Structures are given as structure tokens and as C-alpha cells.
C-alpha positions, 0 to 999 in steps of 0.5 A: 947447870942443866942443859940449855933450853933447845928447841927447833924451828920447822926450817930445819925441815920445811920439805919433810913430813911432820912425822919426819920433823918430830923424829928429828926433834927426837934425834936432837934431844930437844924439848920443843918445836917451833910451828910455821904458818908459811910452808906450803903442804905443811901444818897450818897451810894444809889445814891440820886443826890445832887440836889435832897437831897439839895431840900429835906433839903431845904424844911425842913429848914436844911442846910448842915454843911458838907459831911463826909468824905474822908478817907485816905487823906494822902494816895495820889493815883490816886484812892484817886484823884478820889474818892476826886473829886466825894466827893468834886463835891457832897459836892459843889452841895449839898451847904456843906461848907466843906468835913471832911478829915480823916487820915489813921488809920492803926496800922501797917502803918510803916511811918517814921516821915519824911514820916508822914510829907511828906504824910500829905503834899502831900495829901494837895496839891492833895486836894487844887486844887479840893477844890479851883474848887468847893468853898468847904473847906477841914475840917482836922480831927485829930484822937486820936486813936492808929494807927492814922497818924494824931493825934494832931491839931498842926501837921495839923496846921504846914502842912497847914501853911506850904502850905499856905493853909488856904483858902482851909482848916480848922480844924474839932475839934473833942472833943472826939479825943482830949481827947482820945489822950491827946492833949493840944493845940488848935488853934480856929482861924482855926477851921471850924467845931466841932464834939461833943460826950459824954463819961460815961463809967469810966473803960477804959483809954482814949487811950483804948476807942473806937467809939462805946463808944461814946454817947450824952453829959450829965453831967456824961461826962469825955471827957471834952465837956463843958470845951473844948467848953467853950475854943473854944467859949471864943477865937471866934469860932461861927460855927457848933457844931455838935453832932456825936455819934456812940453808938448802943444803943444811935443810936437805943433808942426809945426815941432818939429824946427826948434824943437828945434834952436834950443833946444839951439843956444840952450843951447850958446851961453848955457852955454859961455864966450863967448870959446869958443862958435861 
């Protein structure tokens, strides 16, 4: 069995230059990267044209795993429509297979169950023709924190199935979000991208963990990354597995290249069958 298809999210080095990020990808021996649209002073927000960015990544031998992300996709407004069109066009020109879609996270959202369902479907229907026009998938990412209006994968699967949208959508499966909300159902046939990050602190319940707790994955991980990835791979998932830490200590570690490579090597050895792991 070949090495897992690893990628890294721009959150691995949000404050570093694009050249440094590319160097980190090479140091970690990954084949793809995720570009973000929410990092001040970095690509996309600094106006770097998609064609220029694509040329730089192509020259570095790196594919694009996704553009991350359209926020509040299930709160469909004229402003959201304009934002989606710009992001999806950028993703298409960049050669990204998908755009990550994140739901509203707002503890005081006040939506009833029927409004949650209706708003989710309205956002999906609004996005579908734009995605189709540019040949980009929408990677629907359930988020497990308090106030999330879409926390479990089954809810996303039901909605996409109801609008017959699987030609335009897939799931973004985040192992931390799955752990944080206590999800217990997986849909490997619908997963288009996987995000991984590790949790080492043990003084908080899963629901109390926050994004800065997300580190690289090592043997002390309590989020169950190894078990979750084994289940996905055993049922046929073969796409990118992208490291997405948010811990400032991890992001600013002077030895981040070595630590990242060690984390991916740990995952590769732990997830693959022992008799075939190198």
C-alpha cells in the first residue's frame, strides 16, 4: 500500500510567506495544499491572482486540495451569493477540486429545527448552479462547536440527498469536529476531503475544546484520529487527508517542519495495516 495522500492546510503556517509555506509542504513531503481566503496579508486576501498562485504551486509540484472556506453558506443572502461567486470562480481558476463550506456558528442564532433544515437546503440550492458552472465541488463541513447550525454529517447527507446534489457536493470530514460533537455516523462514500488535527489536553470535555487546542497528531491524541481514518480507509476513502492545526504554539514552533513530518509519519504508520506499512 502506498503512503496516505497527505495535504497541509494554510493554518499550518498562517503568518509565514507563501514561499515558506511551500517549503513546509516540501519538508513534510506532501503532494497538495489547502489555500485559505481568510488570512490577512496572504494569498487571496492580498489580491494574488489565481493564475499566478496556480503557476507558483505548479512550479513547486503541489496540487490544490481545496480553497477554505465560504462561511455561513446556510445563511443565503445576496451578499452570500456575491461572495460565493467570487470564491468559486477563484477556486476554479486555481484548479481546486472543491471549496469548503462552513455553516453559521452563532449561539444566539435562534433558528428553529424547521428553519435550520430550510436554510441548509436554501444555501445548497443557491450554490449548486455556481459550483456547476465552474466545475468545483462544495465540500460541506459540519462543525461541532456550540452554536453550530450544522454539526452532524447525517444532517448534511440528508439535505444534499434531498436536493439530488451529489454531483456538486461532497462532505468535508473533520476528525476534531466529529469528536467534539460526539458524532457517531460516517458516510465514506460521500467524503471528498478529510481534515485532521490532534488533541492532547485532557482537562476539558470534548464540547469545551476550542480551535486553539488543535495541534499535530501524535500518540497522545484523544480525538481518535487513527481510528477515524482507519474506518474511512477501510470503506474506500482515497482522497486527501489534510493537516489543519490552529494552535498558535504549533503554528509558531521553530521546528514546525520536523514536527509536521513526524506527525504525518506517525499517522501513516498507525493507520495503514501493519503488515504493509513501511
